[in-house]
C-alpha positions as CSV (number, residue, x, y, z in Angstrom):
1,X,-26.8,-19.8,-1.2
2,X,-26.1,-18.9,-4.8
3,X,-22.6,-19.3,-6.2
4,X,-23.2,-17.2,-9.4
5,X,-24.9,-13.9,-9.9
6,X,-27.3,-13.2,-12.7
7,X,-24.6,-11.1,-14.5
8,X,-22.1,-13.9,-14.2
9,X,-24.5,-16.4,-15.6
10,X,-25.4,-14.0,-18.5
11,X,-21.6,-13.7,-19.3
12,X,-21.2,-17.5,-19.0
13,X,-24.2,-18.2,-21.3
14,X,-23.0,-15.6,-23.8
15,X,-19.9,-17.7,-24.1
16,X,-21.3,-21.3,-24.1
17,X,-24.9,-20.9,-25.2
18,X,-25.3,-17.7,-27.2
19,X,-28.3,-18.9,-29.1
20,X,-30.5,-19.0,-26.0
21,X,-33.5,-16.7,-25.7
22,X,-34.5,-14.6,-22.8
23,X,-33.1,-12.2,-20.3
24,X,-32.2,-13.1,-16.7
25,X,-34.2,-10.9,-14.4
26,X,-33.1,-12.4,-11.0
27,X,-31.5,-15.4,-9.4
28,X,-31.9,-16.5,-5.8
29,X,-31.5,-19.6,-3.7
30,X,-32.9,-22.4,-5.9
31,X,-34.8,-19.9,-8.1
32,X,-34.5,-17.9,-11.2
33,X,-36.7,-15.5,-13.1
34,X,-36.4,-14.7,-16.8
35,X,-38.3,-12.7,-19.4
36,X,-38.6,-12.9,-23.2
37,X,-39.7,-10.0,-25.3
38,X,-42.1,-11.6,-27.8
39,X,-41.4,-11.0,-31.5
40,X,-43.2,-12.2,-34.6
41,X,-40.9,-15.3,-34.8
42,X,-42.3,-16.5,-31.5
43,X,-45.9,-16.5,-32.6
44,X,-48.2,-19.0,-34.1
45,X,-51.4,-18.2,-35.9
46,X,-53.8,-16.3,-33.8
47,X,-51.1,-14.2,-32.2
48,X,-50.4,-16.8,-29.5
49,X,-46.9,-17.6,-28.3
50,X,-45.8,-20.9,-29.7
51,X,-45.2,-24.0,-27.6
52,X,-41.5,-24.3,-28.6
53,X,-40.9,-20.7,-27.5
54,X,-42.5,-21.4,-24.1
55,X,-40.6,-24.7,-23.6
56,X,-37.4,-23.1,-24.6
57,X,-37.6,-20.3,-22.1
58,X,-38.6,-22.7,-19.4
59,X,-35.7,-24.9,-20.1
60,X,-33.2,-22.1,-20.1
61,X,-34.7,-20.6,-16.9
62,X,-34.3,-23.8,-15.0
63,X,-30.7,-24.1,-16.3
64,X,-30.1,-20.6,-14.9
65,X,-31.5,-21.6,-11.5
66,X,-29.3,-24.7,-11.4
67,X,-26.2,-22.7,-12.5
68,X,-26.8,-20.2,-9.7
69,X,-26.4,-23.1,-7.3
70,X,-23.6,-25.2,-8.9
71,X,-21.5,-22.7,-10.8
72,X,-20.5,-22.6,-14.5
73,X,-21.2,-26.1,-15.9
74,X,-21.7,-26.2,-19.7
75,X,-22.4,-29.9,-19.8
76,X,-25.4,-29.9,-17.4
77,X,-28.1,-31.0,-19.8
78,X,-31.8,-31.6,-19.9
79,X,-32.7,-35.2,-19.6
80,X,-36.5,-34.8,-19.3
81,X,-39.0,-32.0,-19.8
82,X,-42.7,-32.1,-19.5
83,X,-44.9,-29.2,-20.4
84,X,-48.6,-28.6,-19.5
85,X,-50.1,-25.8,-21.5
86,X,-52.7,-24.2,-19.4
87,X,-54.0,-21.3,-21.4
88,X,-53.1,-19.0,-24.4
89,X,-49.9,-17.0,-23.9
90,X,-50.6,-13.6,-25.4
91,X,-48.4,-12.5,-28.3
92,X,-48.7,-8.9,-27.3
93,X,-47.0,-9.3,-23.9
94,X,-43.6,-10.5,-22.7
95,X,-43.3,-14.0,-21.5
96,X,-42.1,-14.4,-17.9
97,X,-40.6,-17.7,-16.5
98,X,-40.2,-18.4,-12.8
99,X,-38.1,-21.5,-12.1
100,X,-37.6,-23.4,-8.8
101,X,-35.1,-26.2,-8.2
102,X,-37.0,-28.8,-6.2
103,X,-34.1,-31.2,-5.7
104,X,-30.4,-30.7,-6.3
105,X,-28.3,-33.8,-6.1
106,X,-24.8,-34.6,-7.2
107,X,-25.9,-36.0,-10.5
108,X,-29.5,-34.9,-11.1
109,X,-31.4,-31.7,-10.5
110,X,-35.2,-31.6,-10.7
111,X,-37.2,-28.4,-11.0
112,X,-40.4,-26.7,-12.1
113,X,-41.1,-23.6,-14.1
114,X,-44.3,-21.5,-14.3
115,X,-44.8,-19.3,-17.3
116,X,-46.9,-16.2,-17.4
117,X,-47.9,-13.5,-19.9
118,X,-46.6,-10.3,-18.4
119,X,-49.3,-8.5,-16.3
120,X,-51.4,-11.7,-15.8
121,X,-51.1,-13.7,-12.6
122,X,-52.6,-16.8,-14.1
123,X,-49.9,-19.2,-15.5
124,X,-50.0,-20.1,-19.1
125,X,-47.9,-23.2,-18.7
126,X,-46.3,-25.5,-16.0
127,X,-43.1,-27.3,-16.8
128,X,-41.2,-29.9,-14.9
129,X,-37.7,-30.9,-16.0
130,X,-34.7,-32.9,-14.9
131,X,-31.1,-32.0,-15.6
132,X,-28.1,-34.4,-15.6
133,X,-25.1,-32.9,-13.8
134,X,-21.7,-34.3,-14.9
135,X,-19.2,-35.7,-12.4
136,X,-16.5,-33.1,-11.4
137,X,-13.2,-34.0,-12.9
């Protein structure tokens, strides 16, 4: 069961993390989907989406999936992120991220994110990450 809606998470992130990239498309139990409209600043030579752009969207998408479960927590932070680039992400299509929380504990959350070029069912990257969740005061 989620404790925050996509709209509530967007409002929260506007306040505490306004520099993030991407738009929340959906949140559900232990899941989130985001999209990023690709602009020139996201590209590397050859009109491919850059690795930092893909990792950044994956990181935020997993954070969104976690927030949907635990509520507004600005100090939940990434402690580990591993990215496997599988194929070229096309610069002429939006980037889509689908996150899934695999384990949600009291202090750590572990998840995975698959990234896609819009309209292609083959993933362009697979990301695993861990978030540290602070103790409640």
